[in-house]
PDB file of N, CA, C and O in Angstrom:
ATOM      1  N   MET A   1     117.371 112.121  96.200  1.00  0.00           N
ATOM      2  CA  MET A   1     117.886 111.485  95.021  1.00  0.00           C
ATOM      3  C   MET A   1     117.216 110.129  94.847  1.00  0.00           C
ATOM      4  O   MET A   1     117.154 109.342  95.791  1.00  0.00           O
ATOM      5  N   CYS A   2     116.734 109.861  93.691  1.00  0.00           N
ATOM      6  CA  CYS A   2     116.062 108.592  93.400  1.00  0.00           C
ATOM      7  C   CYS A   2     117.072 107.462  93.297  1.00  0.00           C
ATOM      8  O   CYS A   2     118.182 107.652  92.801  1.00  0.00           O
ATOM      9  N   ARG A   3     116.683 106.291  93.765  1.00  0.00           N
ATOM     10  CA  ARG A   3     117.591 105.150  93.785  1.00  0.00           C
ATOM     11  C   ARG A   3     117.805 104.556  92.400  1.00  0.00           C
ATOM     12  O   ARG A   3     118.947 104.320  92.006  1.00  0.00           O
ATOM     13  N   ARG A   4     116.745 104.312  91.661  1.00  0.00           N
ATOM     14  CA  ARG A   4     116.844 103.664  90.350  1.00  0.00           C
ATOM     15  C   ARG A   4     116.226 104.542  89.289  1.00  0.00           C
ATOM     16  O   ARG A   4     115.342 105.353  89.564  1.00  0.00           O
ATOM     17  N   ARG A   5     116.701 104.370  88.085  1.00  0.00           N
ATOM     18  CA  ARG A   5     116.197 105.175  86.972  1.00  0.00           C
ATOM     19  C   ARG A   5     114.680 105.039  86.832  1.00  0.00           C
ATOM     20  O   ARG A   5     113.991 106.028  86.584  1.00  0.00           O
ATOM     21  N   SER A   6     114.160 103.829  86.987  1.00  0.00           N
ATOM     22  CA  SER A   6     112.726 103.621  86.806  1.00  0.00           C
ATOM     23  C   SER A   6     111.880 104.229  87.914  1.00  0.00           C
ATOM     24  O   SER A   6     110.666 104.356  87.762  1.00  0.00           O
ATOM     25  N   GLU A   7     112.497 104.605  89.020  1.00  0.00           N
ATOM     26  CA  GLU A   7     111.757 105.242  90.110  1.00  0.00           C
ATOM     27  C   GLU A   7     111.777 106.761  90.004  1.00  0.00           C
ATOM     28  O   GLU A   7     111.068 107.433  90.753  1.00  0.00           O
ATOM     29  N   ARG A   8     112.556 107.309  89.110  1.00  0.00           N
ATOM     30  CA  ARG A   8     112.670 108.767  89.013  1.00  0.00           C
ATOM     31  C   ARG A   8     111.329 109.432  88.765  1.00  0.00           C
ATOM     32  O   ARG A   8     111.045 110.487  89.332  1.00  0.00           O
ATOM     33  N   GLY A   9     110.510 108.833  87.933  1.00  0.00           N
ATOM     34  CA  GLY A   9     109.202 109.419  87.666  1.00  0.00           C
ATOM     35  C   GLY A   9     108.385 109.564  88.936  1.00  0.00           C
ATOM     36  O   GLY A   9     107.703 110.570  89.129  1.00  0.00           O
ATOM     37  N   LEU A  10     108.453 108.561  89.803  1.00  0.00           N
ATOM     38  CA  LEU A  10     107.699 108.627  91.056  1.00  0.00           C
ATOM     39  C   LEU A  10     108.186 109.778  91.926  1.00  0.00           C
ATOM     40  O   LEU A  10     107.376 110.528  92.469  1.00  0.00           O
ATOM     41  N   CYS A  11     109.501 109.925  92.065  1.00  0.00           N
ATOM     42  CA  CYS A  11     109.990 110.996  92.932  1.00  0.00           C
ATOM     43  C   CYS A  11     109.855 112.365  92.274  1.00  0.00           C
ATOM     44  O   CYS A  11     109.953 113.388  92.952  1.00  0.00           O
ATOM     45  N   LEU A  12     109.632 112.395  90.970  1.00  0.00           N
ATOM     46  CA  LEU A  12     109.381 113.662  90.269  1.00  0.00           C
ATOM     47  C   LEU A  12     107.885 113.929  90.091  1.00  0.00           C
ATOM     48  O   LEU A  12     107.487 114.862  89.394  1.00  0.00           O
ATOM     49  N   ARG A  13     107.070 113.098  90.732  1.00  0.00           N
ATOM     50  CA  ARG A  13     105.601 113.218  90.691  1.00  0.00           C
ATOM     51  C   ARG A  13     105.049 113.052  89.287  1.00  0.00           C
ATOM     52  O   ARG A  13     104.213 113.831  88.830  1.00  0.00           O
ATOM     53  N   LEU A  14     105.536 112.020  88.617  1.00  0.00           N
ATOM     54  CA  LEU A  14     105.036 111.658  87.288  1.00  0.00           C
ATOM     55  C   LEU A  14     104.527 110.227  87.332  1.00  0.00           C
ATOM     56  O   LEU A  14     105.140 109.377  87.979  1.00  0.00           O
ATOM     57  N   PRO A  15     103.414 109.941  86.654  1.00  0.00           N
ATOM     58  CA  PRO A  15     102.987 108.545  86.555  1.00  0.00           C
ATOM     59  C   PRO A  15     104.004 107.758  85.720  1.00  0.00           C
ATOM     60  O   PRO A  15     104.640 108.313  84.824  1.00  0.00           O
ATOM     61  N   ILE A  16     104.148 106.484  86.016  1.00  0.00           N
ATOM     62  CA  ILE A  16     105.084 105.631  85.295  1.00  0.00           C
ATOM     63  C   ILE A  16     104.328 104.835  84.233  1.00  0.00           C
ATOM     64  O   ILE A  16     103.259 104.284  84.496  1.00  0.00           O
ATOM     65  N   ILE A  17     104.890 104.786  83.050  1.00  0.00           N
ATOM     66  CA  ILE A  17     104.402 103.893  82.000  1.00  0.00           C
ATOM     67  C   ILE A  17     105.594 103.026  81.630  1.00  0.00           C
ATOM     68  O   ILE A  17     106.599 103.522  81.122  1.00  0.00           O
ATOM     69  N   THR A  18     105.476 101.714  81.888  1.00  0.00           N
ATOM     70  CA  THR A  18     106.627 100.837  81.759  1.00  0.00           C
ATOM     71  C   THR A  18     106.224  99.446  81.308  1.00  0.00           C
ATOM     72  O   THR A  18     105.045  99.091  81.320  1.00  0.00           O
ATOM     73  N   SER A  19     107.208  98.671  80.913  1.00  0.00           N
ATOM     74  CA  SER A  19     106.977  97.263  80.586  1.00  0.00           C
ATOM     75  C   SER A  19     106.727  96.489  81.872  1.00  0.00           C
ATOM     76  O   SER A  19     107.337  96.775  82.903  1.00  0.00           O
ATOM     77  N   ASP A  20     105.842  95.524  81.812  1.00  0.00           N
ATOM     78  CA  ASP A  20     105.535  94.689  82.971  1.00  0.00           C
ATOM     79  C   ASP A  20     106.523  93.528  82.997  1.00  0.00           C
ATOM     80  O   ASP A  20     106.245  92.439  82.495  1.00  0.00           O
ATOM     81  N   THR A  21     107.666  93.783  83.587  1.00  0.00           N
ATOM     82  CA  THR A  21     108.732  92.784  83.615  1.00  0.00           C
ATOM     83  C   THR A  21     109.500  92.874  84.921  1.00  0.00           C
ATOM     84  O   THR A  21     109.488  93.912  85.583  1.00  0.00           O
ATOM     85  N   GLY A  22     110.156  91.810  85.287  1.00  0.00           N
ATOM     86  CA  GLY A  22     110.993  91.812  86.484  1.00  0.00           C
ATOM     87  C   GLY A  22     110.235  92.227  87.727  1.00  0.00           C
ATOM     88  O   GLY A  22     109.100  91.806  87.946  1.00  0.00           O
ATOM     89  N   GLY A  23     110.870  93.055  88.536  1.00  0.00           N
ATOM     90  CA  GLY A  23     110.285  93.485  89.799  1.00  0.00           C
ATOM     91  C   GLY A  23     109.492  94.772  89.721  1.00  0.00           C
ATOM     92  O   GLY A  23     109.162  95.361  90.750  1.00  0.00           O
ATOM     93  N   ILE A  24     109.181  95.217  88.511  1.00  0.00           N
ATOM     94  CA  ILE A  24     108.460  96.486  88.323  1.00  0.00           C
ATOM     95  C   ILE A  24     107.158  96.519  89.127  1.00  0.00           C
ATOM     96  O   ILE A  24     106.805  97.556  89.689  1.00  0.00           O
ATOM     97  N   ALA A  25     106.450  95.401  89.185  1.00  0.00           N
ATOM     98  CA  ALA A  25     105.154  95.367  89.872  1.00  0.00           C
ATOM     99  C   ALA A  25     105.276  95.626  91.368  1.00  0.00           C
ATOM    100  O   ALA A  25     104.269  95.889  92.026  1.00  0.00           O
ATOM    101  N   THR A  26     106.487  95.559  91.922  1.00  0.00           N
ATOM    102  CA  THR A  26     106.637  95.835  93.349  1.00  0.00           C
ATOM    103  C   THR A  26     106.488  97.307  93.675  1.00  0.00           C
ATOM    104  O   THR A  26     106.251  97.665  94.829  1.00  0.00           O
ATOM    105  N   TYR A  27     106.624  98.176  92.664  1.00  0.00           N
ATOM    106  CA  TYR A  27     106.441  99.602  92.946  1.00  0.00           C
ATOM    107  C   TYR A  27     105.599 100.343  91.921  1.00  0.00           C
ATOM    108  O   TYR A  27     105.195 101.476  92.183  1.00  0.00           O
ATOM    109  N   VAL A  28     105.319  99.761  90.778  1.00  0.00           N
ATOM    110  CA  VAL A  28     104.375 100.378  89.839  1.00  0.00           C
ATOM    111  C   VAL A  28     103.072  99.594  89.958  1.00  0.00           C
ATOM    112  O   VAL A  28     102.928  98.495  89.422  1.00  0.00           O
ATOM    113  N   ARG A  29     102.135 100.193  90.674  1.00  0.00           N
ATOM    114  CA  ARG A  29     100.839  99.539  90.913  1.00  0.00           C
ATOM    115  C   ARG A  29      99.873  99.950  89.805  1.00  0.00           C
ATOM    116  O   ARG A  29      99.552 101.126  89.635  1.00  0.00           O
ATOM    117  N   GLN A  30      99.427  98.956  89.069  1.00  0.00           N
ATOM    118  CA  GLN A  30      98.605  99.158  87.878  1.00  0.00           C
ATOM    119  C   GLN A  30      97.417 100.078  88.154  1.00  0.00           C
ATOM    120  O   GLN A  30      96.560  99.774  88.985  1.00  0.00           O
ATOM    121  N   GLY A  31      97.379 101.209  87.443  1.00  0.00           N
ATOM    122  CA  GLY A  31      96.273 102.144  87.562  1.00  0.00           C
ATOM    123  C   GLY A  31      96.286 102.999  88.811  1.00  0.00           C
ATOM    124  O   GLY A  31      95.428 103.866  88.976  1.00  0.00           O
ATOM    125  N   VAL A  32      97.249 102.767  89.697  1.00  0.00           N
ATOM    126  CA  VAL A  32      97.332 103.545  90.932  1.00  0.00           C
ATOM    127  C   VAL A  32      98.419 104.615  90.819  1.00  0.00           C
ATOM    128  O   VAL A  32      98.153 105.801  91.014  1.00  0.00           O
ATOM    129  N   ASN A  33      99.643 104.189  90.503  1.00  0.00           N
ATOM    130  CA  ASN A  33     100.725 105.156  90.330  1.00  0.00           C
ATOM    131  C   ASN A  33     101.388 105.030  88.961  1.00  0.00           C
ATOM    132  O   ASN A  33     102.408 105.664  88.690  1.00  0.00           O
ATOM    133  N   GLY A  34     100.802 104.216  88.118  1.00  0.00           N
ATOM    134  CA  GLY A  34     101.340 104.045  86.777  1.00  0.00           C
ATOM    135  C   GLY A  34     100.630 102.955  86.011  1.00  0.00           C
ATOM    136  O   GLY A  34      99.604 102.424  86.437  1.00  0.00           O
ATOM    137  N   VAL A  35     101.210 102.637  84.866  1.00  0.00           N
ATOM    138  CA  VAL A  35     100.632 101.626  83.984  1.00  0.00           C
ATOM    139  C   VAL A  35     101.748 100.684  83.559  1.00  0.00           C
ATOM    140  O   VAL A  35     102.794 101.118  83.075  1.00  0.00           O
ATOM    141  N   ARG A  36     101.512  99.390  83.746  1.00  0.00           N
ATOM    142  CA  ARG A  36     102.446  98.375  83.269  1.00  0.00           C
ATOM    143  C   ARG A  36     101.879  97.792  81.975  1.00  0.00           C
ATOM    144  O   ARG A  36     100.743  97.320  81.930  1.00  0.00           O
ATOM    145  N   ILE A  37     102.692  97.837  80.939  1.00  0.00           N
ATOM    146  CA  ILE A  37     102.282  97.381  79.617  1.00  0.00           C
ATOM    147  C   ILE A  37     102.981  96.055  79.334  1.00  0.00           C
ATOM    148  O   ILE A  37     104.144  95.887  79.698  1.00  0.00           O
ATOM    149  N   PRO A  38     102.297  95.110  78.692  1.00  0.00           N
ATOM    150  CA  PRO A  38     102.939  93.821  78.392  1.00  0.00           C
ATOM    151  C   PRO A  38     104.259  93.996  77.651  1.00  0.00           C
ATOM    152  O   PRO A  38     104.426  94.916  76.849  1.00  0.00           O
ATOM    153  N   LEU A  39     105.172  93.108  77.934  1.00  0.00           N
ATOM    154  CA  LEU A  39     106.494  93.158  77.317  1.00  0.00           C
ATOM    155  C   LEU A  39     106.415  93.096  75.792  1.00  0.00           C
ATOM    156  O   LEU A  39     107.300  93.596  75.098  1.00  0.00           O
ATOM    157  N   THR A  40     105.366  92.490  75.283  1.00  0.00           N
ATOM    158  CA  THR A  40     105.196  92.339  73.834  1.00  0.00           C
ATOM    159  C   THR A  40     104.574  93.568  73.173  1.00  0.00           C
ATOM    160  O   THR A  40     104.355  93.570  71.962  1.00  0.00           O
ATOM    161  N   ALA A  41     104.290  94.604  73.946  1.00  0.00           N
ATOM    162  CA  ALA A  41     103.623  95.799  73.413  1.00  0.00           C
ATOM    163  C   ALA A  41     104.505  96.506  72.385  1.00  0.00           C
ATOM    164  O   ALA A  41     105.734  96.461  72.445  1.00  0.00           O
ATOM    165  N   SER A  42     103.835  97.152  71.449  1.00  0.00           N
ATOM    166  CA  SER A  42     104.538  97.905  70.406  1.00  0.00           C
ATOM    167  C   SER A  42     104.712  99.360  70.828  1.00  0.00           C
ATOM    168  O   SER A  42     104.161  99.799  71.837  1.00  0.00           O
ATOM    169  N   ALA A  43     105.473 100.086  70.051  1.00  0.00           N
ATOM    170  CA  ALA A  43     105.639 101.523  70.289  1.00  0.00           C
ATOM    171  C   ALA A  43     104.292 102.231  70.194  1.00  0.00           C
ATOM    172  O   ALA A  43     104.039 103.180  70.935  1.00  0.00           O
ATOM    173  N   ASP A  44     103.430 101.779  69.291  1.00  0.00           N
ATOM    174  CA  ASP A  44     102.088 102.363  69.172  1.00  0.00           C
ATOM    175  C   ASP A  44     101.282 102.149  70.451  1.00  0.00           C
ATOM    176  O   ASP A  44     100.534 103.031  70.873  1.00  0.00           O
ATOM    177  N   ASP A  45     101.435 100.979  71.063  1.00  0.00           N
ATOM    178  CA  ASP A  45     100.737 100.709  72.331  1.00  0.00           C
ATOM    179  C   ASP A  45     101.176 101.692  73.414  1.00  0.00           C
ATOM    180  O   ASP A  45     100.352 102.189  74.181  1.00  0.00           O
ATOM    181  N   TYR A  46     102.464 101.966  73.471  1.00  0.00           N
ATOM    182  CA  TYR A  46     102.979 102.944  74.442  1.00  0.00           C
ATOM    183  C   TYR A  46     102.437 104.343  74.133  1.00  0.00           C
ATOM    184  O   TYR A  46     102.004 105.063  75.031  1.00  0.00           O
ATOM    185  N   ALA A  47     102.468 104.709  72.868  1.00  0.00           N
ATOM    186  CA  ALA A  47     101.991 106.038  72.465  1.00  0.00           C
ATOM    187  C   ALA A  47     100.516 106.211  72.825  1.00  0.00           C
ATOM    188  O   ALA A  47     100.116 107.261  73.327  1.00  0.00           O
ATOM    189  N   LYS A  48      99.711 105.184  72.569  1.00  0.00           N
ATOM    190  CA  LYS A  48      98.282 105.256  72.907  1.00  0.00           C
ATOM    191  C   LYS A  48      98.083 105.435  74.405  1.00  0.00           C
ATOM    192  O   LYS A  48      97.243 106.228  74.832  1.00  0.00           O
ATOM    193  N   GLN A  49      98.854 104.699  75.207  1.00  0.00           N
ATOM    194  CA  GLN A  49      98.719 104.795  76.658  1.00  0.00           C
ATOM    195  C   GLN A  49      99.131 106.174  77.159  1.00  0.00           C
ATOM    196  O   GLN A  49      98.484 106.742  78.040  1.00  0.00           O
ATOM    197  N   ILE A  50     100.206 106.707  76.596  1.00  0.00           N
ATOM    198  CA  ILE A  50     100.665 108.043  76.991  1.00  0.00           C
ATOM    199  C   ILE A  50      99.614 109.089  76.647  1.00  0.00           C
ATOM    200  O   ILE A  50      99.291 109.940  77.474  1.00  0.00           O
ATOM    201  N   LEU A  51      99.082 109.030  75.434  1.00  0.00           N
ATOM    202  CA  LEU A  51      98.049 109.990  75.029  1.00  0.00           C
ATOM    203  C   LEU A  51      96.791 109.858  75.877  1.00  0.00           C
ATOM    204  O   LEU A  51      96.179 110.857  76.255  1.00  0.00           O
ATOM    205  N   GLN A  52      96.415 108.633  76.170  1.00  0.00           N
ATOM    206  CA  GLN A  52      95.225 108.402  76.999  1.00  0.00           C
ATOM    207  C   GLN A  52      95.421 109.026  78.380  1.00  0.00           C
ATOM    208  O   GLN A  52      94.504 109.646  78.919  1.00  0.00           O
ATOM    209  N   LEU A  53      96.599 108.865  78.946  1.00  0.00           N
ATOM    210  CA  LEU A  53      96.871 109.433  80.266  1.00  0.00           C
ATOM    211  C   LEU A  53      96.922 110.957  80.220  1.00  0.00           C
ATOM    212  O   LEU A  53      96.424 111.618  81.131  1.00  0.00           O
ATOM    213  N   PHE A  54      97.517 111.518  79.175  1.00  0.00           N
ATOM    214  CA  PHE A  54      97.535 112.978  79.030  1.00  0.00           C
ATOM    215  C   PHE A  54      96.130 113.544  78.876  1.00  0.00           C
ATOM    216  O   PHE A  54      95.847 114.642  79.355  1.00  0.00           O
ATOM    217  N   ASP A  55      95.253 112.808  78.215  1.00  0.00           N
ATOM    218  CA  ASP A  55      93.876 113.268  78.005  1.00  0.00           C
ATOM    219  C   ASP A  55      93.022 113.179  79.264  1.00  0.00           C
ATOM    220  O   ASP A  55      92.018 113.882  79.378  1.00  0.00           O
ATOM    221  N   ASP A  56      93.404 112.332  80.203  1.00  0.00           N
ATOM    222  CA  ASP A  56      92.636 112.145  81.432  1.00  0.00           C
ATOM    223  C   ASP A  56      93.394 112.806  82.586  1.00  0.00           C
ATOM    224  O   ASP A  56      94.129 112.143  83.317  1.00  0.00           O
ATOM    225  N   ARG A  57      93.207 114.099  82.736  1.00  0.00           N
ATOM    226  CA  ARG A  57      93.953 114.887  83.721  1.00  0.00           C
ATOM    227  C   ARG A  57      93.737 114.378  85.145  1.00  0.00           C
ATOM    228  O   ARG A  57      94.659 114.400  85.961  1.00  0.00           O
ATOM    229  N   LYS A  58      92.532 113.925  85.441  1.00  0.00           N
ATOM    230  CA  LYS A  58      92.245 113.424  86.790  1.00  0.00           C
ATOM    231  C   LYS A  58      93.072 112.166  87.079  1.00  0.00           C
ATOM    232  O   LYS A  58      93.665 112.054  88.152  1.00  0.00           O
ATOM    233  N   ALA A  59      93.116 111.229  86.142  1.00  0.00           N
ATOM    234  CA  ALA A  59      93.905 110.009  86.320  1.00  0.00           C
ATOM    235  C   ALA A  59      95.390 110.341  86.402  1.00  0.00           C
ATOM    236  O   ALA A  59      96.110 109.790  87.235  1.00  0.00           O
ATOM    237  N   TYR A  60      95.844 111.238  85.541  1.00  0.00           N
ATOM    238  CA  TYR A  60      97.253 111.645  85.532  1.00  0.00           C
ATOM    239  C   TYR A  60      97.652 112.205  86.901  1.00  0.00           C
ATOM    240  O   TYR A  60      98.664 111.801  87.474  1.00  0.00           O
ATOM    241  N   THR A  61      96.852 113.131  87.413  1.00  0.00           N
ATOM    242  CA  THR A  61      97.146 113.764  88.697  1.00  0.00           C
ATOM    243  C   THR A  61      97.100 112.753  89.834  1.00  0.00           C
ATOM    244  O   THR A  61      97.965 112.754  90.709  1.00  0.00           O
ATOM    245  N   SER A  62      96.091 111.894  89.817  1.00  0.00           N
ATOM    246  CA  SER A  62      95.957 110.879  90.856  1.00  0.00           C
ATOM    247  C   SER A  62      97.162 109.938  90.870  1.00  0.00           C
ATOM    248  O   SER A  62      97.710 109.645  91.932  1.00  0.00           O
ATOM    249  N   MET A  63      97.573 109.468  89.690  1.00  0.00           N
ATOM    250  CA  MET A  63      98.736 108.570  89.610  1.00  0.00           C
ATOM    251  C   MET A  63     100.013 109.288  90.014  1.00  0.00           C
ATOM    252  O   MET A  63     100.870 108.705  90.677  1.00  0.00           O
ATOM    253  N   ALA A  64     100.144 110.541  89.624  1.00  0.00           N
ATOM    254  CA  ALA A  64     101.341 111.312  89.977  1.00  0.00           C
ATOM    255  C   ALA A  64     101.459 111.456  91.493  1.00  0.00           C
ATOM    256  O   ALA A  64     102.539 111.260  92.052  1.00  0.00           O
ATOM    257  N   LEU A  65     100.370 111.792  92.152  1.00  0.00           N
ATOM    258  CA  LEU A  65     100.391 111.959  93.609  1.00  0.00           C
ATOM    259  C   LEU A  65     100.598 110.637  94.326  1.00  0.00           C
ATOM    260  O   LEU A  65     101.316 110.584  95.324  1.00  0.00           O
ATOM    261  N   ALA A  66      99.978 109.563  93.833  1.00  0.00           N
ATOM    262  CA  ALA A  66     100.160 108.242  94.436  1.00  0.00           C
ATOM    263  C   ALA A  66     101.609 107.783  94.276  1.00  0.00           C
ATOM    264  O   ALA A  66     102.172 107.163  95.177  1.00  0.00           O
ATOM    265  N   GLY A  67     102.203 108.088  93.135  1.00  0.00           N
ATOM    266  CA  GLY A  67     103.599 107.746  92.921  1.00  0.00           C
ATOM    267  C   GLY A  67     104.520 108.475  93.879  1.00  0.00           C
ATOM    268  O   GLY A  67     105.465 107.893  94.411  1.00  0.00           O
ATOM    269  N   TRP A  68     104.244 109.742  94.095  1.00  0.00           N
ATOM    270  CA  TRP A  68     105.040 110.529  95.041  1.00  0.00           C
ATOM    271  C   TRP A  68     104.939 109.932  96.446  1.00  0.00           C
ATOM    272  O   TRP A  68     105.945 109.819  97.146  1.00  0.00           O
ATOM    273  N   GLU A  69     103.750 109.559  96.849  1.00  0.00           N
ATOM    274  CA  GLU A  69     103.568 108.958  98.176  1.00  0.00           C
ATOM    275  C   GLU A  69     104.331 107.637  98.287  1.00  0.00           C
ATOM    276  O   GLU A  69     104.950 107.357  99.314  1.00  0.00           O
ATOM    277  N   GLU A  70     104.286 106.828  97.227  1.00  0.00           N
ATOM    278  CA  GLU A  70     105.032 105.561  97.209  1.00  0.00           C
ATOM    279  C   GLU A  70     106.527 105.844  97.395  1.00  0.00           C
ATOM    280  O   GLU A  70     107.200 105.172  98.176  1.00  0.00           O
ATOM    281  N   TYR A  71     107.025 106.821  96.687  1.00  0.00           N
ATOM    282  CA  TYR A  71     108.428 107.203  96.813  1.00  0.00           C
ATOM    283  C   TYR A  71     108.727 107.718  98.226  1.00  0.00           C
ATOM    284  O   TYR A  71     109.693 107.288  98.857  1.00  0.00           O
ATOM    285  N   ARG A  72     107.909 108.622  98.705  1.00  0.00           N
ATOM    286  CA  ARG A  72     108.143 109.263 100.007  1.00  0.00           C
ATOM    287  C   ARG A  72     108.112 108.255 101.149  1.00  0.00           C
ATOM    288  O   ARG A  72     108.911 108.340 102.081  1.00  0.00           O
ATOM    289  N   GLN A  73     107.191 107.304 101.075  1.00  0.00           N
ATOM    290  CA  GLN A  73     107.021 106.355 102.173  1.00  0.00           C
ATOM    291  C   GLN A  73     107.938 105.141 102.088  1.00  0.00           C
ATOM    292  O   GLN A  73     108.288 104.562 103.116  1.00  0.00           O
ATOM    293  N   ARG A  74     108.336 104.744 100.867  1.00  0.00           N
ATOM    294  CA  ARG A  74     108.983 103.449 100.747  1.00  0.00           C
ATOM    295  C   ARG A  74     110.203 103.400  99.831  1.00  0.00           C
ATOM    296  O   ARG A  74     111.097 102.583 100.057  1.00  0.00           O
ATOM    297  N   LEU A  75     110.267 104.234  98.820  1.00  0.00           N
ATOM    298  CA  LEU A  75     111.265 104.059  97.766  1.00  0.00           C
ATOM    299  C   LEU A  75     112.341 105.140  97.763  1.00  0.00           C
ATOM    300  O   LEU A  75     112.686 105.667  96.705  1.00  0.00           O
ATOM    301  N   ASN A  76     112.861 105.466  98.913  1.00  0.00           N
ATOM    302  CA  ASN A  76     113.898 106.489  98.976  1.00  0.00           C
ATOM    303  C   ASN A  76     115.086 105.964  99.782  1.00  0.00           C
ATOM    304  O   ASN A  76     114.977 104.968 100.496  1.00  0.00           O
ATOM    305  N   TRP A  77     116.200 106.642  99.656  1.00  0.00           N
ATOM    306  CA  TRP A  77     117.417 106.176 100.319  1.00  0.00           C
ATOM    307  C   TRP A  77     117.278 106.131 101.834  1.00  0.00           C
ATOM    308  O   TRP A  77     117.737 105.181 102.468  1.00  0.00           O
ATOM    309  N   GLU A  78     116.661 107.129 102.413  1.00  0.00           N
ATOM    310  CA  GLU A  78     116.525 107.166 103.873  1.00  0.00           C
ATOM    311  C   GLU A  78     115.779 105.934 104.389  1.00  0.00           C
ATOM    312  O   GLU A  78     116.207 105.300 105.353  1.00  0.00           O
ATOM    313  N   THR A  79     114.672 105.604 103.747  1.00  0.00           N
ATOM    314  CA  THR A  79     113.888 104.436 104.141  1.00  0.00           C
ATOM    315  C   THR A  79     114.675 103.147 103.908  1.00  0.00           C
ATOM    316  O   THR A  79     114.651 102.240 104.739  1.00  0.00           O
ATOM    317  N   SER A  80     115.370 103.072 102.775  1.00  0.00           N
ATOM    318  CA  SER A  80     116.163 101.877 102.461  1.00  0.00           C
ATOM    319  C   SER A  80     117.266 101.648 103.489  1.00  0.00           C
ATOM    320  O   SER A  80     117.461 100.527 103.958  1.00  0.00           O
ATOM    321  N   ILE A  81     117.978 102.705 103.833  1.00  0.00           N
ATOM    322  CA  ILE A  81     119.073 102.581 104.796  1.00  0.00           C
ATOM    323  C   ILE A  81     118.531 102.237 106.178  1.00  0.00           C
ATOM    324  O   ILE A  81     119.116 101.420 106.889  1.00  0.00           O
ATOM    325  N   SER A  82     117.426 102.848 106.556  1.00  0.00           N
ATOM    326  CA  SER A  82     116.811 102.549 107.846  1.00  0.00           C
ATOM    327  C   SER A  82     116.405 101.071 107.924  1.00  0.00           C
ATOM    328  O   SER A  82     116.634 100.410 108.937  1.00  0.00           O
ATOM    329  N   SER A  83     115.803 100.564 106.850  1.00  0.00           N
ATOM    330  CA  SER A  83     115.409  99.149 106.813  1.00  0.00           C
ATOM    331  C   SER A  83     116.624  98.236 106.886  1.00  0.00           C
ATOM    332  O   SER A  83     116.610  97.229 107.593  1.00  0.00           O
ATOM    333  N   LEU A  84     117.674  98.591 106.154  1.00  0.00           N
ATOM    334  CA  LEU A  84     118.898  97.786 106.168  1.00  0.00           C
ATOM    335  C   LEU A  84     119.522  97.764 107.558  1.00  0.00           C
ATOM    336  O   LEU A  84     119.915  96.703 108.042  1.00  0.00           O
ATOM    337  N   LEU A  85     119.614  98.911 108.195  1.00  0.00           N
ATOM    338  CA  LEU A  85     120.190  98.967 109.542  1.00  0.00           C
ATOM    339  C   LEU A  85     119.363  98.159 110.525  1.00  0.00           C
ATOM    340  O   LEU A  85     119.911  97.504 111.412  1.00  0.00           O
ATOM    341  N   SER A  86     118.058  98.201 110.374  1.00  0.00           N
ATOM    342  CA  SER A  86     117.182  97.423 111.232  1.00  0.00           C
ATOM    343  C   SER A  86     117.423  95.929 111.045  1.00  0.00           C
ATOM    344  O   SER A  86     117.511  95.182 112.020  1.00  0.00           O
ATOM    345  N   LEU A  87     117.529  95.498 109.798  1.00  0.00           N
ATOM    346  CA  LEU A  87     117.804  94.080 109.517  1.00  0.00           C
ATOM    347  C   LEU A  87     119.176  93.653 110.059  1.00  0.00           C
ATOM    348  O   LEU A  87     119.325  92.569 110.624  1.00  0.00           O
ATOM    349  N   LEU A  88     120.155  94.513 109.878  1.00  0.00           N
ATOM    350  CA  LEU A  88     121.488  94.202 110.391  1.00  0.00           C
ATOM    351  C   LEU A  88     121.471  94.118 111.913  1.00  0.00           C
ATOM    352  O   LEU A  88     122.121  93.256 112.503  1.00  0.00           O
ATOM    353  N   GLY A  89     120.729  95.013 112.537  1.00  0.00           N
ATOM    354  CA  GLY A  89     120.612  94.976 114.002  1.00  0.00           C
ATOM    355  C   GLY A  89     119.935  93.714 114.489  1.00  0.00           C
ATOM    356  O   GLY A  89     120.324  93.154 115.514  1.00  0.00           O
ATOM    357  N   GLN A  90     118.925  93.259 113.762  1.00  0.00           N
ATOM    358  CA  GLN A  90     118.248  92.004 114.125  1.00  0.00           C
ATOM    359  C   GLN A  90     119.207  90.823 113.991  1.00  0.00           C
ATOM    360  O   GLN A  90     119.186  89.898 114.803  1.00  0.00           O
ATOM    361  N   GLY A  91     120.037  90.864 112.968  1.00  0.00           N
ATOM    362  CA  GLY A  91     120.998  89.788 112.754  1.00  0.00           C
ATOM    363  C   GLY A  91     122.034  89.721 113.865  1.00  0.00           C
ATOM    364  O   GLY A  91     122.480  88.637 114.242  1.00  0.00           O
ATOM    365  N   LEU A  92     122.412  90.870 114.385  1.00  0.00           N
ATOM    366  CA  LEU A  92     123.412  90.907 115.452  1.00  0.00           C
ATOM    367  C   LEU A  92     122.855  90.399 116.768  1.00  0.00           C
ATOM    368  O   LEU A  92     123.600  89.912 117.618  1.00  0.00           O
ATOM    369  N   HIS A  93     121.544  90.513 116.936  1.00  0.00           N
ATOM    370  CA  HIS A  93     120.906  90.097 118.189  1.00  0.00           C
ATOM    371  C   HIS A  93     120.336  88.700 118.112  1.00  0.00           C
ATOM    372  O   HIS A  93     119.697  88.245 119.060  1.00  0.00           O
ATOM    373  N   SER A  94     120.549  88.013 117.015  1.00  0.00           N
ATOM    374  CA  SER A  94     120.017  86.635 116.858  1.00  0.00           C
ATOM    375  C   SER A  94     120.941  85.623 117.496  1.00  0.00           C
ATOM    376  O   SER A  94     120.661  84.424 117.464  1.00  0.00           O
TER     377      SER A  94
END
């Protein structure tokens, strides 16, 4: 199960196309597993990016697989809970 709505695409093996805002850059790596578009972008800008990605099957597939790896290695509940337990354990031993 994906943790956040914006991460669902990664765990479903889809490239992400999103606004470049907040903490998005921590998991949407530009051109690697998705595309971050300026916050000021128009709907046409999004449509162009989506069409461009659909037309470039190699880029689409590469971003989809990279997104899945990002999810599998770092952005899932098991990894999050393991990291939290580790931090809590360090705090208890300090």
